[in-house]
C-alpha positions as CSV (number, residue, x, y, z in Angstrom):
1,M,-16.4,29.6,16.7
2,T,-14.6,32.4,18.8
3,H,-11.3,33.8,19.0
4,K,-10.8,32.4,22.6
5,F,-12.3,29.0,22.4
6,S,-9.9,28.5,18.8
7,K,-7.2,29.2,20.9
8,F,-8.4,27.1,24.2
9,I,-8.5,23.9,21.1
10,S,-5.2,25.3,19.1
11,Y,-3.5,24.8,22.8
12,F,-5.3,21.7,24.0
13,F,-5.0,19.4,20.9
14,H,-1.2,20.7,20.0
15,P,0.5,18.5,17.5
16,I,2.6,17.0,21.2
17,N,-0.3,15.8,22.5
18,F,-0.9,12.8,20.1
19,S,1.7,10.3,19.4
20,I,1.1,9.4,23.3
21,L,-2.7,9.8,22.6
22,G,-2.0,7.2,19.7
23,A,0.2,4.6,21.9
24,I,-3.1,5.2,24.1
25,L,-5.4,4.4,21.9
26,Y,-3.3,1.5,20.6
27,F,-3.4,-0.2,23.7
28,L,-7.0,0.0,24.8
29,F,-8.3,-1.7,21.3
30,I,-5.6,-4.4,20.2
31,P,-7.2,-7.5,20.7
32,K,-4.3,-9.1,21.0
33,Y,-3.1,-10.2,24.6
34,I,0.3,-7.5,25.7
35,F,1.6,-8.2,30.0
36,K,0.6,-5.2,32.0
37,P,4.5,-4.4,32.5
38,Q,5.6,-4.5,29.6
39,E,2.6,-2.0,28.2
40,H,3.2,0.3,31.2
41,T,6.9,0.3,30.4
42,I,6.0,1.2,26.5
43,L,3.3,3.9,27.7
44,I,5.9,5.3,30.1
45,V,8.9,5.5,27.9
46,I,6.5,6.6,25.4
47,F,5.0,9.8,27.4
48,L,8.6,10.6,28.5
49,G,10.5,11.1,25.0
50,T,6.7,12.1,22.8
51,Y,5.7,14.7,25.5
52,I,7.6,15.5,28.4
53,F,11.1,15.9,26.3
54,P,9.3,17.4,23.8
55,L,8.3,19.9,26.5
56,I,10.5,20.9,28.7
57,L,13.0,21.5,25.0
58,L,10.3,23.7,23.9
59,F,10.4,25.7,27.4
60,L,13.8,26.0,27.2
61,L,13.7,27.0,22.8
62,K,11.3,29.6,24.0
63,K,13.1,31.1,27.2
64,F,16.7,31.3,25.9
65,G,15.0,33.3,22.7
66,M,15.0,30.6,20.0
67,I,11.2,30.4,19.2
68,K,8.6,33.4,20.2
69,S,5.9,30.9,20.9
70,Y,5.3,27.4,21.4
71,Y,2.8,27.3,18.0
72,M,6.0,28.2,16.3
73,D,4.3,30.3,13.4
74,T,7.6,31.1,11.6
75,L,9.2,29.2,8.8
76,E,12.7,30.2,11.0
77,E,12.0,29.2,14.4
78,R,10.6,25.6,13.2
79,K,13.6,24.2,11.9
80,F,15.7,23.2,14.3
81,P,12.8,21.7,16.6
82,T,11.1,20.2,13.9
83,L,14.7,17.9,13.1
84,L,14.8,16.7,17.1
85,F,11.6,16.2,16.9
86,I,12.4,14.1,13.5
87,S,15.1,12.3,15.5
88,L,12.8,11.2,18.2
89,T,10.4,9.9,16.7
90,Y,12.1,7.8,14.9
91,I,14.3,6.7,17.8
92,I,10.7,5.6,19.3
93,G,9.7,4.0,16.4
94,N,12.9,2.5,15.9
95,W,13.6,0.9,20.1
96,L,9.3,0.1,19.3
97,F,10.1,-2.0,16.4
98,K,12.2,-3.9,17.4
99,S,10.9,-5.1,20.1
100,S,8.4,-7.1,18.1
101,I,5.6,-7.0,20.2
102,V,4.2,-3.9,18.9
103,D,5.8,-3.5,15.8
104,I,2.2,-1.7,14.5
105,L,2.5,1.1,17.2
106,A,6.3,1.5,16.1
107,L,4.6,2.5,12.2
108,F,2.5,5.2,13.9
109,Y,6.4,7.0,15.1
110,F,7.5,6.0,11.5
111,G,4.6,7.7,9.9
112,F,5.1,10.8,12.2
113,G,8.9,11.0,11.2
114,L,8.1,10.8,7.4
115,G,5.5,13.6,8.4
116,L,8.0,15.8,9.6
117,I,10.9,15.2,7.4
118,I,8.3,16.1,3.8
119,S,7.3,19.3,6.1
120,Y,11.4,19.9,7.0
121,I,12.0,19.8,3.8
122,M,8.8,22.3,2.7
123,L,10.3,25.2,5.1
124,Y,13.1,25.5,3.0
125,L,10.9,25.7,0.0
126,K,9.4,28.9,1.9
127,T,6.3,27.0,2.9
128,K,4.7,25.6,6.7
129,I,2.4,22.9,6.9
130,S,-0.4,22.9,9.9
131,L,1.1,20.3,12.5
132,H,-2.2,20.5,14.0
133,A,-3.6,19.2,11.2
134,A,-0.7,17.1,10.1
135,S,-1.2,15.3,13.6
136,I,-5.2,14.8,13.5
137,G,-4.7,12.9,10.6
138,G,-1.6,11.1,11.2
139,L,-3.9,9.2,13.9
140,I,-6.4,9.1,11.6
141,G,-4.0,7.7,9.2
142,F,-3.4,5.1,11.5
143,L,-6.2,4.1,13.1
144,L,-7.0,3.0,9.3
145,Y,-4.8,0.9,8.9
146,F,-4.8,-0.3,12.9
147,S,-8.5,-1.1,12.2
148,Y,-7.9,-2.8,9.0
149,Y,-4.4,-4.8,10.2
150,Y,-6.9,-6.2,13.5
151,K,-9.7,-5.9,12.5
152,I,-11.9,-4.1,14.5
153,N,-14.2,-1.6,13.8
154,L,-13.5,1.4,15.1
155,L,-15.6,3.8,13.2
156,I,-17.2,5.7,15.8
157,I,-14.1,7.0,17.1
158,L,-12.9,7.8,13.2
159,I,-15.5,9.8,13.0
160,L,-15.3,11.3,16.5
161,L,-12.0,12.0,15.1
162,F,-12.5,13.8,11.6
163,I,-15.3,16.0,13.4
164,L,-12.3,16.8,15.8
165,S,-9.7,18.0,12.9
166,G,-12.4,19.9,11.4
167,L,-12.6,21.8,15.6
168,I,-8.2,22.2,15.3
169,S,-8.3,23.3,11.1
170,T,-11.0,25.7,12.1
171,S,-9.3,27.1,15.0
172,R,-6.4,27.5,13.2
173,L,-8.1,29.4,10.8
174,K,-9.3,31.7,12.9
175,L,-6.5,32.5,14.7
176,K,-4.8,33.3,11.2
177,A,-2.1,30.9,11.9
178,H,-2.2,29.4,8.7
179,K,-3.7,29.3,5.1
180,L,-6.3,27.1,4.2
181,S,-4.2,25.2,1.9
182,E,-2.0,24.7,4.3
183,V,-4.1,23.8,6.7
184,I,-5.6,20.9,3.6
185,F,-1.4,20.0,2.9
186,G,-0.8,19.2,6.6
187,F,-3.9,16.5,6.5
188,T,-3.1,15.5,3.6
189,I,0.5,14.5,4.7
190,G,-0.3,13.5,8.1
191,V,-2.9,10.4,6.8
192,S,-0.5,10.0,3.9
193,T,2.4,9.2,5.4
194,Q,0.8,6.7,7.7
195,I,-0.3,5.0,5.3
196,I,2.3,4.6,3.1
197,V,4.9,3.6,5.7
198,F,1.8,0.8,6.5
199,L,2.1,-0.7,2.9
200,V,6.5,-0.6,2.6
201,Y,5.6,-2.9,6.2
202,Y,2.4,-4.8,4.5
203,M,4.5,-5.7,1.2
204,M,7.4,-6.6,3.1
């Protein structure tokens, strides 16, 4: 994998993209019918709240020198944005859960929020995890219980996502943005936090 291709993979599959991707996959494969106006409203709110607003936020943080790059490579750069992203994911998750129409989708954002809380705590332990790996891991974890809950076969998509996770992880290592342990830890947190949130919901 070349350095240029690694940069492309890291940029194109930035963690910020996975929130809206999870919602799109949810509506593509959910077996129950949801009124299209409701679906479109939910997607628009998620897109604005987890993509457009964070992009504006990252732009402003970079403009005012609070972060040096959009990848937030240092421990200090990650602290403030992580707190804001935790708030955003829980606001979105709570809104979705209260609607009672898409409660399984709400778990996806609660899982992401839990993963971000763990990553935030790790920053104070002088450890950063790969948010790229955590994001793709979170999407995989979500689709695992999504397919189990609705009894649908998503094996091909899951295989493709596992391959993609390998590409993303390799790109982060190639760019020397993370150590192998940080990538593995990030992916593990991404998957496990999703499963934990689902198990809590399932046993309630």
